[in-house]
DRENNUPA-922526 format. One record per residue: residue in three letters; x, y, z of N, C-alpha, C, O, CB in turn; residue number from 0. Coordinates in nm, 3 decimals, padded with zeros to 5 digits. Glycine has a CB too. Layout:
  code      nxx      nyy      nzz     caxx     cayy     cazz      cxx      cyy      czz      oxx      oyy      ozz     cbxx     cbyy     cbzz  pos
   ALA        X        Y        Z        X        Y        Z        X        Y        Z        X        Y        Z        X        Y        Z  NUM
...
This chain:
  code      nxx      nyy      nzz     caxx     cayy     cazz      cxx      cyy      czz      oxx      oyy      ozz     cbxx     cbyy     cbzz  pos
   MET   08.048   09.784   11.032   08.126   09.873   10.977   08.258   09.907   11.073   08.259   10.011   11.139   08.040   09.993   10.945    0
   ARG   08.338   09.838   11.077   08.475   09.842   11.207   08.549   09.954   11.151   08.590   10.055   11.209   08.600   09.682   11.223    1
   ARG   08.559   09.927   11.046   08.738   09.979   11.011   08.700   10.044   10.848   08.667   09.996   10.740   08.895   09.796   11.000    2
   LEU   08.731   10.198   10.908   08.680   10.323   10.828   08.811   10.368   10.751   08.915   10.352   10.816   08.616   10.453   10.931    3
   ALA   08.826   10.429   10.602   08.957   10.441   10.535   08.870   10.608   10.575   08.767   10.642   10.635   09.010   10.354   10.342    4
   ALA   08.983   10.679   10.501   08.954   10.842   10.521   09.102   10.884   10.440   09.220   10.861   10.465   08.938   10.908   10.723    5
   THR   09.019   10.966   10.315   09.129   11.052   10.198   09.068   11.156   10.183   08.968   11.193   10.245   09.161   10.994   10.041    6
   GLY   09.140   11.225   10.077   09.093   11.343   10.020   09.208   11.383   09.988   09.312   11.318   09.983   09.012   11.435   10.095    7
   TYR   09.177   11.559   09.952   09.313   11.650   09.866   09.399   11.687   09.965   09.370   11.715   10.081   09.273   11.803   09.779    8
   LYS   09.516   11.687   09.910   09.640   11.735   09.955   09.620   11.907   09.996   09.554   11.979   09.921   09.757   11.704   09.828    9
   PRO   09.669   11.948   10.091   09.660   12.118   10.100   09.646   12.210   09.986   09.563   12.298   09.963   09.780   12.170   10.159   10
   ALA   09.760   12.164   09.912   09.785   12.260   09.785   09.688   12.236   09.674   09.665   12.324   09.592   09.932   12.241   09.721   11
   GLU   09.629   12.116   09.668   09.472   12.086   09.579   09.359   12.180   09.628   09.267   12.221   09.556   09.403   11.915   09.608   12
   LEU   09.378   12.213   09.776   09.267   12.293   09.794   09.309   12.428   09.796   09.234   12.514   09.841   09.194   12.261   09.911   13
   GLY   09.424   12.458   09.749   09.410   12.594   09.775   09.520   12.689   09.892   09.573   12.800   09.893   09.264   12.595   09.822   14
   ILE   09.513   12.565   09.983   09.584   12.609   10.157   09.734   12.580   10.115   09.786   12.500   10.036   09.525   12.480   10.329   15
   PHE   09.782   12.674   10.197   09.959   12.731   10.189   10.030   12.718   10.310   10.145   12.702   10.349   09.982   12.898   10.157   16
   LYS   09.890   12.733   10.363   09.936   12.804   10.560   09.883   12.693   10.625   09.776   12.652   10.581   09.837   12.981   10.645   17
   ASP   09.946   12.620   10.742   09.895   12.544   10.837   09.790   12.627   10.922   09.727   12.552   10.997   10.007   12.488   10.916   18
   ASP   09.758   12.746   10.931   09.661   12.834   11.022   09.564   12.854   10.900   09.490   12.943   10.941   09.732   12.993   11.103   19
   ALA   09.529   12.827   10.791   09.464   12.871   10.675   09.276   12.856   10.742   09.216   12.751   10.764   09.521   12.751   10.519   20
   PRO   09.241   12.956   10.754   09.089   12.946   10.861   08.985   12.827   10.742   08.874   12.776   10.757   08.979   13.177   10.887   21
   GLU   09.065   12.820   10.650   08.924   12.698   10.562   08.941   12.532   10.650   08.849   12.451   10.652   08.981   12.654   10.316   22
   ILE   09.081   12.508   10.719   09.109   12.389   10.747   09.024   12.385   10.884   08.989   12.276   10.929   09.265   12.361   10.750   23
   ALA   08.993   12.496   10.943   08.874   12.465   11.063   08.734   12.407   11.048   08.673   12.331   11.123   08.838   12.587   11.124   24
   TYR   08.695   12.466   10.921   08.603   12.445   10.843   08.587   12.264   10.793   08.491   12.189   10.807   08.634   12.551   10.730   25
   ILE   08.711   12.239   10.737   08.709   12.104   10.713   08.715   11.980   10.782   08.683   11.864   10.754   08.776   12.095   10.656   26
   ARG   08.773   12.047   10.894   08.774   11.966   10.980   08.646   11.939   11.084   08.611   11.826   11.119   08.879   12.000   11.034   27
   LYS   08.586   12.056   11.123   08.427   12.063   11.152   08.322   11.953   11.078   08.229   11.890   11.130   08.377   12.213   11.102   28
   THR   08.366   11.953   10.951   08.278   11.886   10.862   08.314   11.759   10.864   08.227   11.672   10.862   08.276   11.933   10.731   29
   LEU   08.447   11.726   10.869   08.475   11.577   10.902   08.464   11.532   11.040   08.423   11.417   11.053   08.607   11.540   10.863   30
   GLU   08.486   11.583   11.122   08.384   11.576   11.279   08.289   11.551   11.251   08.274   11.429   11.264   08.354   11.689   11.371   31
   LYS   08.194   11.605   11.212   08.057   11.543   11.184   08.017   11.398   11.107   07.919   11.327   11.127   07.995   11.640   11.109   32
   ARG   08.087   11.387   11.048   08.042   11.286   10.938   08.107   11.160   11.010   08.049   11.053   11.029   08.104   11.319   10.763   33
   LEU   08.258   11.194   11.053   08.298   11.061   11.166   08.232   11.058   11.274   08.212   10.943   11.313   08.438   11.055   11.222   34
   ARG   08.178   11.162   11.357   08.086   11.114   11.465   07.997   10.992   11.423   08.005   10.876   11.463   07.994   11.233   11.509   35
   ALA   07.877   11.066   11.298   07.776   10.963   11.284   07.821   10.811   11.219   07.740   10.719   11.214   07.669   11.028   11.196   36
   LEU   07.982   10.797   11.164   07.993   10.694   11.139   08.050   10.577   11.294   08.036   10.458   11.322   08.079   10.716   11.013   37
   ILE   08.105   10.680   11.350   08.133   10.605   11.500   07.979   10.548   11.591   07.976   10.466   11.683   08.221   10.742   11.611   38
   GLU   07.866   10.619   11.531   07.750   10.619   11.617   07.713   10.455   11.508   07.661   10.356   11.560   07.621   10.801   11.614   39
   GLU   07.740   10.459   11.405   07.708   10.335   11.307   07.799   10.239   11.365   07.749   10.129   11.384   07.739   10.359   11.137   40
   GLY   07.894   10.250   11.391   07.992   10.104   11.459   08.156   10.136   11.405   08.240   10.048   11.391   07.926   09.909   11.370   41
   SER   08.171   10.236   11.388   08.331   10.271   11.300   08.408   10.268   11.431   08.396   10.364   11.506   08.354   10.454   11.197   42
   GLU   08.506   10.143   11.473   08.599   10.190   11.580   08.756   10.191   11.509   08.850   10.216   11.584   08.588   10.080   11.720   43
   TRP   08.775   10.172   11.409   08.927   10.242   11.358   08.910   10.310   11.255   08.832   10.266   11.171   09.043   10.149   11.317   44
   LEU   08.977   10.433   11.232   09.024   10.536   11.132   09.172   10.474   11.066   09.280   10.458   11.122   09.046   10.695   11.217   45
   ILE   09.140   10.453   10.953   09.291   10.386   10.867   09.302   10.531   10.792   09.200   10.577   10.741   09.269   10.210   10.726   46
   ILE   09.440   10.614   10.784   09.466   10.698   10.657   09.618   10.590   10.635   09.653   10.486   10.691   09.488   10.913   10.686   47
   SER   09.683   10.682   10.520   09.813   10.659   10.494   09.904   10.773   10.495   10.013   10.785   10.439   09.820   10.600   10.380   48
   GLY   09.832   10.867   10.579   09.921   10.985   10.640   09.981   11.073   10.545   10.097   11.114   10.538   10.034   10.934   10.722   49
   GLN   09.859   11.097   10.457   09.929   11.200   10.344   09.852   11.335   10.399   09.733   11.345   10.431   09.888   11.157   10.148   50
   PRO   09.949   11.430   10.401   09.909   11.568   10.453   09.782   11.617   10.404   09.747   11.579   10.292   10.008   11.669   10.419   51
   GLY   09.702   11.702   10.474   09.578   11.742   10.424   09.449   11.669   10.467   09.427   11.651   10.587   09.589   11.735   10.290   52
   VAL   09.373   11.633   10.383   09.259   11.566   10.448   09.244   11.458   10.550   09.166   11.448   10.644   09.202   11.525   10.363   53
   GLU   09.365   11.359   10.496   09.400   11.276   10.582   09.432   11.314   10.693   09.371   11.239   10.769   09.475   11.215   10.547   54
   TRP   09.526   11.426   10.788   09.559   11.453   10.874   09.455   11.533   10.946   09.465   11.552   11.067   09.662   11.489   10.853   55
   TRP   09.376   11.572   10.888   09.258   11.675   10.947   09.151   11.570   10.989   09.072   11.599   11.078   09.189   11.799   10.822   56
   ALA   09.146   11.453   10.929   09.006   11.329   10.969   09.088   11.317   11.102   09.049   11.349   11.214   08.975   11.139   10.852   57
   ALA   09.181   11.275   11.074   09.282   11.177   11.223   09.260   11.310   11.344   09.199   11.274   11.445   09.537   11.140   11.177   58
   GLU   09.297   11.432   11.340   09.289   11.518   11.422   09.159   11.554   11.449   09.131   11.617   11.551   09.359   11.608   11.390   59
   ALA   09.067   11.516   11.356   08.917   11.532   11.434   08.877   11.407   11.490   08.797   11.408   11.583   08.791   11.576   11.334   60
   TRP   08.928   11.284   11.440   08.876   11.182   11.566   08.946   11.152   11.630   08.914   11.053   11.698   08.825   11.071   11.552   61
   ASN   09.100   11.220   11.656   09.175   11.179   11.805   09.084   11.294   11.911   09.096   11.291   12.033   09.391   11.218   11.803   62
   GLY   08.988   11.399   11.830   08.923   11.482   11.947   08.793   11.428   11.976   08.749   11.469   12.083   08.905   11.636   11.916   63
   LEU   08.726   11.358   11.921   08.648   11.230   11.939   08.658   11.144   12.073   08.574   11.117   12.159   08.690   11.141   11.829   64
   ARG   08.829   11.103   12.055   08.837   10.997   12.159   08.766   11.038   12.293   08.707   10.949   12.353   08.987   10.964   12.189   65
   GLU   08.768   11.190   12.353   08.689   11.187   12.468   08.557   11.106   12.484   08.526   11.023   12.570   08.661   11.309   12.490   66
   GLU   08.497   11.147   12.390   08.362   11.101   12.375   08.334   10.964   12.385   08.266   10.899   12.464   08.315   11.138   12.262   67
   TYR   08.433   10.924   12.239   08.433   10.748   12.239   08.572   10.697   12.244   08.652   10.695   12.151   08.363   10.675   12.092   68
   ASP   08.598   10.645   12.405   08.752   10.597   12.429   08.779   10.474   12.363   08.895   10.433   12.369   08.789   10.573   12.580   69
   HIS   08.670   10.389   12.285   08.696   10.262   12.185   08.777   10.301   12.059   08.849   10.218   12.003   08.551   10.196   12.130   70
   ILE   08.765   10.431   12.014   08.793   10.431   11.859   08.936   10.432   11.858   08.962   10.479   11.969   08.729   10.559   11.771   71
   ARG   09.055   10.407   11.796   09.153   10.356   11.706   09.200   10.442   11.575   09.128   10.459   11.477   09.100   10.230   11.664   72
   LEU   09.320   10.488   11.589   09.373   10.550   11.480   09.489   10.465   11.430   09.576   10.441   11.514   09.412   10.689   11.513   73
   ALA   09.507   10.411   11.295   09.591   10.360   11.249   09.648   10.445   11.102   09.574   10.461   11.005   09.542   10.229   11.244   74
   VAL   09.784   10.490   11.106   09.852   10.510   10.968   09.949   10.420   10.904   10.053   10.381   10.958   09.918   10.623   10.972   75
   LEU   09.915   10.394   10.806   09.952   10.254   10.723   10.010   10.368   10.602   09.918   10.420   10.538   09.788   10.114   10.671   76
   GLU   10.130   10.405   10.569   10.234   10.436   10.516   10.249   10.370   10.381   10.294   10.256   10.392   10.329   10.412   10.601   77
   PRO   10.227   10.406   10.266   10.248   10.335   10.133   10.381   10.297   10.125   10.399   10.184   10.079   10.213   10.417   10.010   78
   PHE   10.494   10.370   10.164   10.635   10.312   10.196   10.698   10.367   10.305   10.637   10.449   10.374   10.729   10.326   10.088   79
   LEU   10.864   10.318   10.342   10.896   10.320   10.433   10.969   10.511   10.392   10.978   10.559   10.279   10.976   10.173   10.470   80
   GLU   11.000   10.564   10.497   11.031   10.678   10.485   10.928   10.780   10.422   11.008   10.862   10.374   11.140   10.669   10.426   81
   GLN   10.836   10.815   10.399   10.718   10.881   10.343   10.740   11.024   10.345   10.699   11.098   10.256   10.591   10.846   10.416   82
   ASP   10.816   11.070   10.468   10.800   11.196   10.509   10.953   11.259   10.463   11.000   11.368   10.496   10.756   11.202   10.676   83
   SER   11.015   11.154   10.374   11.162   11.194   10.396   11.172   11.327   10.295   11.255   11.410   10.330   11.281   11.057   10.351   84
   ILE   11.103   11.354   10.183   11.123   11.488   10.119   11.081   11.640   10.176   11.128   11.750   10.144   11.057   11.473   10.002   85
   TRP   10.963   11.602   10.282   10.867   11.696   10.368   10.945   11.805   10.420   11.030   11.760   10.497   10.796   11.622   10.493   86
   PRO   10.950   11.915   10.411   11.003   12.020   10.495   10.980   11.976   10.629   10.885   11.904   10.663   10.943   12.157   10.469   87
   GLU   11.095   12.034   10.729   11.085   12.002   10.846   10.990   12.035   10.948   10.984   11.960   11.045   11.173   12.026   10.878   88
   HIS   10.913   12.135   10.941   10.802   12.159   10.998   10.679   12.049   10.957   10.608   12.008   11.049   10.773   12.299   10.964   89
   VAL   10.664   12.017   10.862   10.592   11.939   10.820   10.630   11.761   10.859   10.551   11.666   10.861   10.592   11.984   10.682   90
   ARG   10.737   11.761   10.881   10.802   11.617   10.913   10.756   11.590   11.095   10.713   11.492   11.155   11.011   11.627   10.882   91
   THR   10.788   11.712   11.133   10.766   11.719   11.295   10.594   11.699   11.336   10.557   11.629   11.430   10.825   11.892   11.356   92
   ALA   10.495   11.781   11.238   10.397   11.745   11.218   10.320   11.586   11.234   10.233   11.531   11.303   10.405   11.793   11.124   93
   TYR   10.423   11.552   11.112   10.357   11.400   11.067   10.419   11.322   11.198   10.338   11.256   11.263   10.422   11.321   10.885   94
   ALA   10.560   11.322   11.245   10.572   11.269   11.348   10.472   11.272   11.494   10.455   11.163   11.548   10.680   11.308   11.358   95
   GLU   10.415   11.376   11.549   10.331   11.398   11.637   10.217   11.295   11.596   10.173   11.213   11.676   10.298   11.546   11.645   96
   LEU   10.167   11.306   11.446   10.043   11.260   11.416   10.031   11.080   11.468   09.945   11.015   11.528   10.024   11.292   11.245   97
   LYS   10.178   11.042   11.404   10.202   10.913   11.419   10.217   10.852   11.588   10.204   10.737   11.630   10.329   10.896   11.335   98
   GLN   10.251   10.983   11.660   10.238   10.898   11.801   10.095   10.918   11.831   10.055   10.853   11.928   10.338   10.955   11.937   99
   SER   10.018   10.985   11.776   09.888   10.975   11.873   09.826   10.853   11.778   09.711   10.826   11.814   09.774   11.142   11.891  100
   ALA   09.859   10.796   11.700   09.799   10.671   11.636   09.847   10.548   11.744   09.951   10.546   11.810   09.864   10.648   11.463  101
   ASP   09.724   10.430   11.740   09.727   10.289   11.824   09.833   10.201   11.733   09.901   10.111   11.783   09.553   10.203   11.834  102
   TYR   09.841   10.237   11.595   09.898   10.118   11.497   09.954   10.222   11.369   09.880   10.282   11.291   09.753   09.985   11.437  103
   VAL   10.122   10.225   11.370   10.156   10.224   11.229   10.227   10.146   11.208   10.291   10.079   11.290   10.202   10.320   11.174  104
   ASP   10.231   10.138   11.025   10.313   10.074   10.970   10.335   10.085   10.791   10.247   10.117   10.711   10.279   09.953   11.024  105
   ALA   10.427   10.060   10.769   10.423   10.057   10.608   10.376   09.951   10.528   10.397   09.832   10.550   10.543   10.071   10.558  106
   ILE   10.314   09.996   10.437   10.270   09.883   10.350   10.401   09.832   10.260   10.447   09.719   10.277   10.141   09.935   10.249  107
   SER   10.449   09.913   10.177   10.602   09.831   10.144   10.690   09.874   10.227   10.695   09.984   10.283   10.672   09.852   09.999  108
   LYS   10.761   09.786   10.234   10.884   09.801   10.320   11.012   09.824   10.279   11.111   09.757   10.310   10.899   09.703   10.386  109
   ARG   11.009   09.923   10.208   11.115   09.993   10.144   11.071   10.122   10.088   10.951   10.148   10.074   11.175   09.912   10.041  110
   PRO   11.172   10.207   10.053   11.176   10.368   10.014   11.090   10.383   09.900   11.089   10.298   09.811   11.329   10.430   09.973  111
   TYR   11.017   10.485   09.898   10.996   10.504   09.737   11.071   10.448   09.633   11.193   10.461   09.623   11.009   10.628   09.704  112
   VAL   10.979   10.363   09.528   11.100   10.337   09.408   10.995   10.348   09.295   11.044   10.335   09.183   11.202   10.163   09.410  113
   ASN   10.867   10.369   09.299   10.780   10.381   09.195   10.622   10.416   09.214   10.570   10.383   09.321   10.793   10.263   09.132  114
   PRO   10.552   10.474   09.129   10.418   10.496   09.141   10.311   10.355   09.211   10.226   10.356   09.301   10.381   10.537   08.985  115
   SER   10.362   10.252   09.127   10.325   10.125   09.193   10.269   10.074   09.347   10.172   10.012   09.390   10.429   10.069   09.178  116
   GLN   10.393   10.142   09.403   10.339   10.161   09.554   10.251   10.220   09.596   10.191   10.169   09.690   10.404   10.204   09.625  117
   LEU   10.212   10.337   09.551   10.073   10.421   09.565   09.942   10.334   09.537   09.842   10.307   09.605   10.072   10.550   09.453  118
   LYS   09.980   10.305   09.422   09.836   10.211   09.401   09.793   10.078   09.505   09.690   10.052   09.568   09.849   10.137   09.245  119
   ALA   09.943   10.000   09.485   09.939   09.873   09.618   09.873   09.996   09.756   09.751   09.983   09.764   10.168   09.783   09.671  120
   LYS   09.916   10.078   09.832   09.870   10.126   09.901   09.732   10.145   09.918   09.666   10.102   10.012   09.923   10.194   09.897  121
   ASN   09.673   10.238   09.783   09.530   10.246   09.788   09.422   10.080   09.786   09.313   10.051   09.835   09.502   10.345   09.649  122
   ASP   09.511   10.013   09.713   09.416   09.868   09.699   09.441   09.827   09.812   09.341   09.766   09.852   09.449   09.747   09.587  123
   PHE   09.559   09.827   09.924   09.567   09.741   10.036   09.483   09.826   10.152   09.448   09.759   10.250   09.732   09.706   10.074  124
   ILE   09.445   09.974   10.150   09.421   10.022   10.245   09.209   09.952   10.193   09.138   09.910   10.284   09.499   10.210   10.258  125
   ILE   09.163   09.957   10.073   09.056   09.947   10.076   09.002   09.806   10.049   08.885   09.780   10.019   09.020   10.036   10.007  126
   SER   09.108   09.715   10.063   09.081   09.564   10.094   09.101   09.553   10.253   09.063   09.450   10.309   09.193   09.456   10.005  127
   HIS   09.154   09.645   10.319   09.120   09.579   10.460   09.085   09.683   10.579   09.125   09.703   10.694   09.252   09.489   10.510  128
   THR   08.964   09.756   10.469   08.850   09.855   10.539   08.703   09.838   10.504   08.671   09.855   10.386   08.878   10.003   10.502  129
   ASP   08.630   09.813   10.574   08.499   09.823   10.542   08.372   09.950   10.466   08.257   09.933   10.424   08.474   09.795   10.653  130
   ALA   08.463   10.076   10.476   08.419   10.178   10.419   08.510   10.283   10.360   08.628   10.266   10.394   08.344   10.226   10.500  131
   LEU   08.491   10.371   10.292   08.550   10.509   10.289   08.483   10.636   10.270   08.386   10.670   10.203   08.633   10.511   10.199  132
   LEU   08.582   10.716   10.370   08.541   10.846   10.371   08.623   10.918   10.296   08.745   10.923   10.314   08.530   10.898   10.492  133
   ILE   08.550   10.992   10.188   08.628   11.109   10.125   08.583   11.215   10.037   08.499   11.215   09.947   08.719   11.061   10.058  134
   LEU   08.684   11.334   10.103   08.637   11.447   10.028   08.700   11.462   09.922   08.822   11.455   09.905   08.640   11.560   10.089  135
   TYR   08.595   11.487   09.824   08.623   11.477   09.720   08.511   11.543   09.599   08.392   11.514   09.605   08.654   11.349   09.722  136
   ASP   08.550   11.606   09.523   08.442   11.706   09.421   08.482   11.643   09.245   08.589   11.692   09.206   08.500   11.933   09.442  137
   GLU   08.431   11.570   09.165   08.444   11.509   09.092   08.480   11.615   08.979   08.563   11.577   08.896   08.347   11.424   09.092  138
   GLU   08.424   11.751   08.964   08.473   11.862   08.913   08.629   11.889   08.933   08.706   11.927   08.845   08.394   11.963   08.967  139
   GLN   08.656   11.866   09.046   08.825   11.915   09.059   08.908   11.805   09.119   08.934   11.786   09.237   08.851   12.055   09.165  140
   GLU   08.952   11.722   08.990   09.041   11.598   09.015   09.105   11.639   09.099   09.111   11.756   09.137   09.125   11.540   08.916  141
   GLY   09.186   11.506   09.155   09.297   11.538   09.229   09.352   11.392   09.279   09.305   11.289   09.232   09.260   11.643   09.348  142
   VAL   09.459   11.393   09.381   09.505   11.267   09.428   09.399   11.190   09.518   09.457   11.118   09.599   09.634   11.291   09.504  143
   PRO   09.280   11.183   09.526   09.151   11.123   09.585   09.112   11.048   09.511   09.055   10.944   09.542   09.048   11.198   09.617  144
   LYS   09.136   11.090   09.387   09.045   10.996   09.235   09.121   10.847   09.248   09.067   10.740   09.218   09.093   11.084   09.020  145
   TYR   09.235   10.858   09.291   09.282   10.713   09.294   09.248   10.615   09.404   09.239   10.492   09.392   09.420   10.714   09.291  146
   MET   09.226   10.695   09.529   09.186   10.600   09.613   09.016   10.528   09.570   08.975   10.412   09.564   09.195   10.677   09.760  147
   LEU   08.946   10.673   09.545   08.833   10.630   09.510   08.788   10.551   09.379   08.667   10.540   09.355   08.776   10.725   09.520  148
   ALA   08.890   10.493   09.288   08.910   10.445   09.187   08.920   10.269   09.239   08.855   10.173   09.195   09.036   10.525   09.120  149
   SER   09.014   10.271   09.337   09.075   10.149   09.421   08.910   10.092   09.483   08.866   09.979   09.462   09.215   10.214   09.574  150
   ALA   08.850   10.185   09.548   08.689   10.162   09.625   08.598   10.129   09.507   08.535   10.024   09.517   08.617   10.318   09.715  151
   GLU   08.584   10.189   09.418   08.489   10.145   09.322   08.531   10.023   09.236   08.438   09.996   09.159   08.458   10.257   09.235  152
   ARG   08.617   09.953   09.223   08.686   09.829   09.159   08.615   09.730   09.293   08.566   09.619   09.273   08.898   09.839   09.141  153
   ARG   08.620   09.781   09.399   08.606   09.670   09.505   08.447   09.654   09.529   08.392   09.554   09.576   08.690   09.712   09.654  154
   GLN   08.371   09.795   09.481   08.206   09.763   09.478   08.127   09.699   09.354   08.007   09.701   09.330   08.133   09.897   09.498  155
   GLN   08.237   09.641   09.280   08.187   09.572   09.168   08.180   09.423   09.219   08.097   09.343   09.173   08.281   09.594   09.037  156
   SER   08.272   09.391   09.316   08.203   09.253   09.362   08.170   09.269   09.496   08.171   09.160   09.553   08.295   09.122   09.350  157
   ASP   08.141   09.355   09.565   08.159   09.350   09.693   08.051   09.445   09.764   08.022   09.533   09.683   08.299   09.383   09.721  158
   HIS   07.993   09.458   09.862   07.922   09.602   09.936   08.047   09.684   10.013   08.106   09.642   10.113   07.783   09.554   10.075  159
   TYR   08.068   09.783   09.957   08.191   09.882   10.018   08.109   10.052   10.002   08.105   10.116   09.897   08.374   09.865   09.893  160
   PRO   08.061   10.086   10.112   08.016   10.211   10.089   08.116   10.345   10.112   08.198   10.369   10.200   07.902   10.218   10.170  161
   VAL   08.083   10.403   10.021   08.179   10.530   09.997   08.081   10.659   10.040   07.982   10.694   09.974   08.236   10.544   09.814  162
   TYR   08.123   10.717   10.153   08.070   10.834   10.229   08.114   10.966   10.140   08.227   10.993   10.181   08.134   10.837   10.392  163
   THR   08.090   11.028   10.071   08.152   11.183   10.022   08.097   11.254   10.045   07.975   11.261   10.033   08.176   11.226   09.906  164
   ILE   08.217   11.381   10.114   08.205   11.522   10.145   08.233   11.597   10.023   08.323   11.581   09.941   08.297   11.566   10.257  165
   VAL   08.136   11.685   10.025   08.148   11.718   09.882   08.135   11.879   09.900   08.072   11.913   10.000   08.025   11.639   09.778  166
   PRO   08.179   11.971   09.828   08.168   12.127   09.847   08.075   12.177   09.913   08.098   12.276   09.982   08.156   12.194   09.742  167
   GLU   07.937   12.114   09.908   07.831   12.174   09.923   07.811   12.141   10.100   07.753   12.213   10.182   07.716   12.119   09.808  168
   ASP   07.871   12.028   10.119   07.886   11.970   10.287   07.974   12.100   10.348   07.935   12.155   10.450   07.995   11.784   10.309  169
   LEU   08.111   12.153   10.269   08.192   12.246   10.305   08.098   12.383   10.367   08.103   12.440   10.477   08.283   12.275   10.176  170
   GLU   08.014   12.406   10.246   07.952   12.544   10.251   07.866   12.542   10.383   07.859   12.641   10.457   07.857   12.579   10.112  171
   GLU   07.800   12.419   10.408   07.684   12.397   10.533   07.737   12.456   10.631   07.710   12.562   10.686   07.644   12.249   10.583  172
   THR   07.865   12.328   10.660   07.942   12.356   10.802   07.981   12.532   10.816   07.976   12.589   10.925   08.108   12.252   10.802  173
   VAL   08.023   12.605   10.680   08.047   12.730   10.715   07.946   12.831   10.776   07.961   12.909   10.869   08.091   12.776   10.613  174
   ARG   07.819   12.801   10.682   07.677   12.852   10.735   07.656   12.831   10.877   07.641   12.928   10.951   07.559   12.783   10.663  175
   GLU   07.652   12.701   10.926   07.628   12.682   11.064   07.709   12.710   11.172   07.671   12.699   11.288   07.605   12.575   11.079  176
   GLU   07.834   12.751   11.135   07.959   12.794   11.199   07.909   12.967   11.228   07.923   13.023   11.337   08.113   12.766   11.081  177
   ALA   07.858   13.020   11.125   07.852   13.175   11.120   07.720   13.197   11.196   07.702   13.302   11.258   07.850   13.243   10.958  178
   GLU   07.616   13.087   11.191   07.485   13.125   11.259   07.547   13.123   11.383   07.569   13.228   11.442   07.348   13.028   11.243  179
   ARG   07.581   13.007   11.434   07.636   13.003   11.588   07.704   13.068   11.642   07.703   13.065   11.765   07.689   12.922   11.625  180
   GLU   07.804   13.166   11.560   07.883   13.273   11.607   07.781   13.417   11.609   07.805   13.507   11.690   08.023   13.285   11.502  181
   TRP   07.679   13.428   11.523   07.574   13.540   11.531   07.477   13.507   11.606   07.384   13.587   11.618   07.517   13.580   11.412  182
   ASP   07.473   13.371   11.679   07.369   13.392   11.804   07.419   13.402   11.915   07.350   13.417   12.016   07.276   13.295   11.827  183
   GLU   07.587   13.392   11.915   07.669   13.441   12.066   07.696   13.588   12.063   07.752   13.643   12.158   07.833   13.363   12.091  184
């Protein structure tokens, strides 16, 4: 399993509206734990589409693990050109920094946004070019990640394609662990 896709909710889908919201640290820590385990199992590339939220936090956690695992790489495969054109300036700036940290950046569709079919094509392309998916998703709270999950489930019908899901209980466990760690200090 060399190539790992990662996705999940956008910040607003999680009720996160500030870049410094405390929930982000717990999400990033949970992602880091799972990513570390997947690196130990052979993951070398993390592939994201550049969507703000879980994908960015996964990339940040991945980049933080590069000190321990200098062989790992990050790819950003945007669904279309100028994906960030309608984002606020501070978000575009953060995205530019994220892309600079990547080892590979490209757009799947070589034109700006035209219609939603480009997003489906992005999901199908990423799933077909990876060996597994890490997703933060709760079936009781639908959102954007359901589309990438649907693509992964279609692939699972004809191929072995592991889907590693982070659920709310995993996040709660991280919160408990961090509270215990702080209590011990």
